[in-house]
C-alpha positions as CSV (number, residue, x, y, z in Angstrom):
1,X,0.2,0.1,-0.1
2,X,1.0,3.8,-0.8
3,X,0.7,7.2,1.0
4,X,-3.1,7.3,0.2
5,X,-4.3,4.5,2.7
6,X,-1.2,4.1,5.3
7,X,-1.7,8.0,5.6
8,X,-5.0,9.4,4.8
9,X,-7.0,5.7,4.8
10,X,-5.2,4.8,8.1
11,X,-6.3,9.0,9.8
12,X,-9.3,8.1,8.7
13,X,-10.2,4.5,10.2
14,X,-8.6,6.0,13.6
15,X,-11.4,9.1,13.7
16,X,-13.4,6.1,12.5
17,X,-12.7,4.2,15.4
18,X,-13.2,7.0,18.0
19,X,-9.8,8.4,18.1
20,X,-9.1,12.0,18.2
21,X,-8.1,14.4,15.6
22,X,-4.3,14.4,17.6
23,X,-3.6,10.8,18.1
24,X,-5.3,10.0,15.3
25,X,-2.8,12.1,13.4
26,X,-0.3,10.4,15.3
27,X,-0.9,7.1,14.5
28,X,-1.7,7.9,10.7
29,X,2.2,9.6,10.7
30,X,3.6,6.6,12.0
31,X,1.7,4.3,9.5
32,X,3.1,6.4,7.1
33,X,6.7,6.5,8.5
34,X,7.1,2.9,8.0
35,X,8.1,3.4,3.9
36,X,10.0,7.3,4.1
37,X,12.2,5.7,7.4
38,X,15.1,4.7,5.7
39,X,18.0,6.2,8.1
40,X,20.2,4.1,10.8
41,X,22.7,4.3,12.8
42,X,23.9,7.1,15.9
43,X,22.7,10.7,16.8
44,X,25.3,12.6,18.7
45,X,24.6,15.6,21.1
46,X,27.0,18.0,21.7
47,X,26.0,17.0,25.9
48,X,27.2,13.8,24.6
49,X,24.1,12.4,25.1
50,X,23.5,9.6,22.0
51,X,20.6,8.2,20.3
52,X,20.7,5.1,18.1
53,X,17.5,4.1,15.3
54,X,17.1,1.7,13.4
55,X,15.3,1.7,9.8
56,X,12.1,0.0,8.0
57,X,12.5,1.1,4.8
58,X,15.5,0.8,1.8
59,X,15.7,3.9,-0.4
60,X,12.6,4.6,-2.5
61,X,11.3,0.9,-1.4
62,X,13.4,-1.1,-4.5
63,X,12.0,-4.1,-4.8
64,X,15.4,-4.9,-7.1
65,X,17.3,-4.8,-3.1
66,X,18.4,-8.7,-2.4
67,X,21.1,-7.3,0.7
68,X,19.9,-10.9,2.1
69,X,20.2,-9.3,5.7
70,X,18.2,-6.1,5.0
71,X,15.5,-8.5,3.4
72,X,15.3,-9.5,6.5
73,X,15.9,-6.9,9.2
74,X,13.7,-4.8,7.2
75,X,11.1,-6.2,4.6
76,X,10.0,-9.1,7.0
77,X,8.9,-7.3,10.2
78,X,7.6,-4.1,8.8
79,X,6.5,-4.8,5.8
80,X,5.9,-9.1,4.2
81,X,5.3,-10.2,7.4
82,X,5.3,-14.2,7.2
83,X,1.9,-15.9,7.3
84,X,2.7,-18.9,8.4
85,X,0.3,-20.5,5.6
86,X,-2.1,-19.2,7.8
87,X,-1.9,-21.6,10.5
88,X,-1.9,-21.4,14.0
89,X,1.6,-21.6,16.0
90,X,2.6,-25.0,16.4
91,X,1.3,-26.0,13.0
92,X,3.7,-26.1,9.9
93,X,2.4,-25.2,6.0
94,X,3.3,-28.4,3.8
95,X,6.1,-27.4,2.0
96,X,9.8,-25.9,2.1
97,X,10.7,-23.1,4.6
98,X,9.8,-20.5,2.0
99,X,6.1,-21.6,2.5
100,X,6.5,-20.3,6.5
101,X,7.7,-16.9,5.1
102,X,4.6,-15.8,2.5
103,X,2.5,-13.1,3.7
104,X,-0.8,-14.0,4.4
105,X,-4.0,-11.4,4.8
106,X,-5.1,-11.4,8.6
107,X,-2.8,-14.6,9.7
108,X,-2.5,-15.8,13.0
109,X,0.3,-13.8,13.5
110,X,-1.1,-10.7,12.4
111,X,-3.2,-10.9,14.4
112,X,-0.7,-11.6,17.3
113,X,1.0,-9.0,16.1
114,X,-2.0,-6.5,17.0
115,X,-2.4,-8.1,20.1
116,X,0.7,-7.4,21.5
117,X,0.9,-3.9,20.0
118,X,-3.1,-3.2,22.5
119,X,-1.1,-5.4,25.4
120,X,1.6,-2.8,25.6
121,X,-0.7,-0.2,24.9
122,X,0.7,1.9,28.0
123,X,3.8,2.3,26.6
124,X,5.1,5.8,26.1
125,X,5.5,4.9,22.6
126,X,2.1,3.1,22.3
127,X,-0.2,4.7,20.0
128,X,3.5,5.4,18.1
129,X,3.9,1.6,18.0
130,X,0.0,1.4,17.3
131,X,0.7,3.1,13.8
132,X,3.9,0.7,12.9
133,X,1.5,-2.0,13.7
134,X,-1.4,-0.9,11.6
135,X,1.2,-0.6,8.5
136,X,2.4,-4.4,8.8
137,X,-1.8,-5.2,9.6
138,X,-3.1,-3.7,5.8
139,X,-0.1,-5.2,4.1
140,X,-0.7,-8.2,4.7
141,X,-3.4,-7.6,2.5
142,X,-1.6,-6.3,-0.2
143,X,1.4,-8.3,0.1
144,X,-0.8,-11.8,0.4
145,X,0.8,-14.5,-1.9
146,X,5.0,-13.0,-1.7
147,X,7.8,-13.1,0.9
148,X,9.9,-10.5,1.8
149,X,13.2,-12.5,0.9
150,X,14.6,-13.0,-2.9
151,X,13.2,-16.4,-4.3
152,X,11.6,-18.0,-7.2
153,X,8.3,-18.4,-4.9
154,X,7.8,-14.4,-5.6
155,X,8.1,-15.0,-9.5
156,X,5.1,-13.8,-11.4
157,X,4.0,-13.9,-15.1
158,X,1.2,-13.5,-17.6
159,X,-0.3,-10.2,-16.2
160,X,-3.5,-9.6,-16.6
161,X,-5.9,-6.6,-16.4
162,X,-9.0,-7.0,-14.8
163,X,-11.1,-7.7,-18.0
164,X,-8.4,-11.0,-18.2
165,X,-6.4,-9.6,-21.3
166,X,-2.8,-9.5,-21.2
167,X,-1.0,-6.2,-19.2
168,X,1.2,-5.4,-22.3
169,X,2.3,-1.5,-20.1
170,X,3.1,-3.4,-17.5
171,X,5.7,-6.1,-18.8
172,X,6.7,-3.5,-20.4
173,X,7.9,-1.6,-17.8
174,X,9.3,-4.4,-16.4
175,X,11.6,-5.3,-18.5
176,X,13.7,-2.7,-17.8
177,X,13.0,-2.6,-14.1
178,X,15.0,-6.1,-12.8
179,X,18.8,-5.9,-13.3
180,X,20.0,-9.2,-14.8
181,X,20.4,-12.0,-12.7
182,X,18.1,-10.8,-9.4
183,X,15.7,-12.8,-8.0
184,X,12.5,-11.1,-7.4
185,X,12.1,-9.6,-4.0
186,X,8.7,-9.8,-2.5
187,X,6.0,-8.0,-5.1
188,X,8.7,-7.1,-7.7
189,X,7.7,-8.4,-10.3
190,X,4.4,-6.8,-10.5
191,X,5.7,-3.7,-9.4
192,X,3.0,-1.8,-7.4
193,X,-0.3,-3.7,-8.5
194,X,-0.6,-4.9,-4.9
195,X,-0.4,-1.5,-3.6
196,X,-3.2,0.3,-5.9
197,X,-6.5,0.3,-4.2
198,X,-8.6,0.7,-7.6
199,X,-7.1,-2.2,-9.4
200,X,-8.4,-5.9,-10.6
201,X,-5.9,-7.5,-12.4
202,X,-4.3,-11.2,-12.3
203,X,-1.0,-13.1,-12.7
204,X,0.1,-16.6,-13.0
205,X,3.1,-17.1,-9.9
206,X,5.8,-18.9,-9.0
207,X,4.2,-22.0,-8.4
208,X,2.0,-22.2,-12.1
209,X,-1.1,-20.9,-10.2
210,X,-3.0,-18.5,-11.7
211,X,-4.3,-16.0,-9.4
212,X,-6.7,-12.8,-9.3
213,X,-6.9,-9.8,-7.5
214,X,-9.1,-7.7,-6.7
215,X,-7.6,-4.5,-4.7
216,X,-10.9,-2.9,-3.6
217,X,-12.2,-5.5,-2.4
218,X,-9.2,-5.9,-0.3
219,X,-8.3,-3.2,0.8
220,X,-11.6,-2.2,2.4
221,X,-11.7,-5.9,4.3
222,X,-7.9,-4.0,5.6
223,X,-9.9,-0.7,6.8
224,X,-12.1,-2.1,8.2
225,X,-10.1,-4.6,10.2
226,X,-7.9,-2.0,11.1
227,X,-10.4,0.2,12.3
228,X,-11.5,-3.4,14.9
229,X,-8.1,-3.0,16.3
230,X,-8.4,0.2,17.1
231,X,-11.4,0.1,18.5
232,X,-9.8,-2.8,20.1
233,X,-7.0,-0.7,21.2
234,X,-9.2,2.3,22.7
235,X,-10.7,-0.8,24.9
236,X,-7.0,-2.0,25.9
237,X,-9.1,-5.6,25.1
238,X,-7.5,-7.4,22.4
239,X,-10.9,-9.5,22.4
240,X,-13.2,-6.3,23.2
241,X,-16.9,-6.6,21.0
242,X,-15.5,-4.0,17.7
243,X,-18.2,-3.1,15.2
244,X,-15.6,-1.9,12.4
245,X,-16.7,0.5,10.1
246,X,-19.8,2.2,10.4
247,X,-22.0,1.2,7.1
248,X,-22.3,5.0,5.9
249,X,-18.4,5.6,6.3
250,X,-17.5,2.5,5.1
251,X,-19.7,2.6,1.5
252,X,-17.5,5.8,0.4
253,X,-14.5,4.2,1.3
254,X,-15.1,1.3,-0.5
255,X,-16.6,4.4,-3.5
256,X,-13.0,6.3,-2.9
257,X,-11.1,2.7,-3.6
258,X,-12.9,2.2,-6.7
259,X,-12.8,6.1,-8.1
260,X,-9.3,7.4,-7.0
261,X,-6.6,7.3,-9.2
262,X,-3.4,8.8,-10.4
263,X,0.0,8.0,-8.2
264,X,0.5,7.6,-5.2
265,X,1.0,11.3,-4.3
266,X,-2.0,12.4,-5.7
267,X,-4.0,10.1,-4.5
268,X,-3.1,11.0,-0.9
269,X,-4.0,14.7,-1.7
270,X,-7.5,13.6,-3.2
271,X,-8.3,11.7,0.1
272,X,-6.9,14.7,2.2
273,X,-9.2,16.8,0.7
274,X,-11.8,14.6,1.0
275,X,-11.3,14.6,5.1
276,X,-10.8,18.6,5.0
277,X,-14.1,19.1,3.1
278,X,-15.6,16.7,5.9
279,X,-17.1,13.9,3.7
280,X,-16.9,10.9,6.4
281,X,-18.9,11.0,9.8
282,X,-16.5,12.5,12.1
283,X,-16.8,15.9,10.4
284,X,-13.7,18.3,8.7
285,X,-10.8,18.1,9.8
286,X,-7.1,19.1,7.8
287,X,-4.6,16.9,8.1
288,X,-0.3,17.3,6.2
289,X,2.2,14.8,6.1
290,X,5.9,16.1,5.9
291,X,8.2,12.8,5.6
292,X,11.1,15.3,6.1
293,X,12.8,18.5,6.0
294,X,11.5,21.6,7.6
295,X,8.1,20.9,9.7
296,X,8.7,17.2,9.7
297,X,8.7,15.3,12.6
298,X,12.7,14.5,12.7
299,X,13.5,18.3,11.7
300,X,11.5,19.1,15.2
301,X,13.4,16.4,16.8
302,X,17.0,17.4,15.9
303,X,16.8,20.8,15.2
304,X,18.7,19.5,11.0
305,X,16.8,19.8,7.9
306,X,19.1,18.2,5.6
307,X,19.2,14.2,5.7
308,X,22.5,12.9,5.5
309,X,23.3,11.7,9.5
310,X,27.3,12.3,9.1
311,X,28.3,9.9,12.8
312,X,30.7,12.6,13.7
313,X,28.8,15.9,14.5
314,X,26.9,17.0,16.9
315,X,23.5,18.1,17.3
316,X,22.4,20.5,19.6
317,X,20.4,18.5,22.6
318,X,17.1,19.8,23.9
319,X,15.2,17.8,27.1
320,X,12.3,17.6,24.6
321,X,14.1,15.0,22.2
322,X,12.8,12.4,25.3
323,X,8.9,12.8,24.1
324,X,9.5,14.4,20.7
325,X,6.7,11.9,18.1
326,X,10.4,11.4,16.1
327,X,12.0,9.4,18.9
328,X,8.9,7.7,20.3
329,X,8.3,6.4,16.6
330,X,12.2,5.4,16.4
331,X,11.6,3.4,20.1
332,X,8.5,1.7,18.6
333,X,9.9,0.8,16.2
334,X,13.0,-1.0,17.5
335,X,10.3,-2.4,19.9
336,X,8.3,-3.6,17.4
337,X,11.1,-5.5,14.7
338,X,12.4,-6.8,18.3
339,X,9.0,-8.4,19.0
340,X,8.6,-9.8,15.9
341,X,12.0,-11.0,15.1
342,X,12.9,-12.7,18.2
343,X,9.4,-13.2,20.1
344,X,6.8,-13.8,17.6
345,X,8.2,-15.3,14.6
346,X,9.8,-18.0,16.4
347,X,6.5,-19.2,18.1
348,X,5.8,-20.3,14.4
349,X,8.7,-22.1,13.9
350,X,10.6,-19.2,12.0
351,X,14.4,-17.8,12.5
352,X,14.9,-14.5,10.1
353,X,17.5,-13.3,12.5
């Protein structure tokens, strides 16, 4: 999914779940910032304080990236959550280890991840972790059938459009995209098709199976389940009854998925306009997102405009840094990564680091 969903739709679902504007803005910002936090390493301050952070994305989310360790550190915990064949802990899908790594929508693994996030809501970075968790959660619908490693299972051929006609435009783009000899990472062989909410399309996967995808249907299911997860977060109970999206708002979201076209940034602007115009039951609201530069969370926390962090530089320290959204996001990012890799996935017999 792209910024229109991870930021715009996440904000809408958070408000419809019962969050106020301020908290919903934090959750939505974090959900999108997972795709924009590409730098890792040590931050040094002029008073001797230090802060270490990890990244949650590669630059440009390049699906040609095939550095195995980086896949395990970034793609698996933040974008292609292993689905264990849709089976609960203690059960293994038939086949080899790769079958456990393939992403499955709303899998038991994904549900356990959401449960842990709700159980940890008391943390200072609770809202920030919710945003990160929601990014990974909804991506299990968009990235279903693919794995966050370079493997032939991600191969795709015979791409078709919603009318089952060959999608020649996509196949032409693919010709110039991949570097020689690289295995497909994630859904690289179909580029951004899984991330576009309006598409109906299909392909033949690496096993020779014909797959039909209905993105509007899948994205609506993801939005509804995300709203339920947020309602349970507010209740402080991962098992609490949750009605999901109100019917009128659900119908509006479904319509927008089918009729909002263009690239991700263009679709994002359209979603923000609908929010500002009060097209949802929570009323009009002004929402924005600044990934980097002036006014960004990073600039507010560190007082810096540039994105190149030199390890030998010393930034001016402010006590406000400890409670800044940027720092809390990175605290939540590390907590999420530690839980997924070292606690959650081993319960399903998955060791990736």
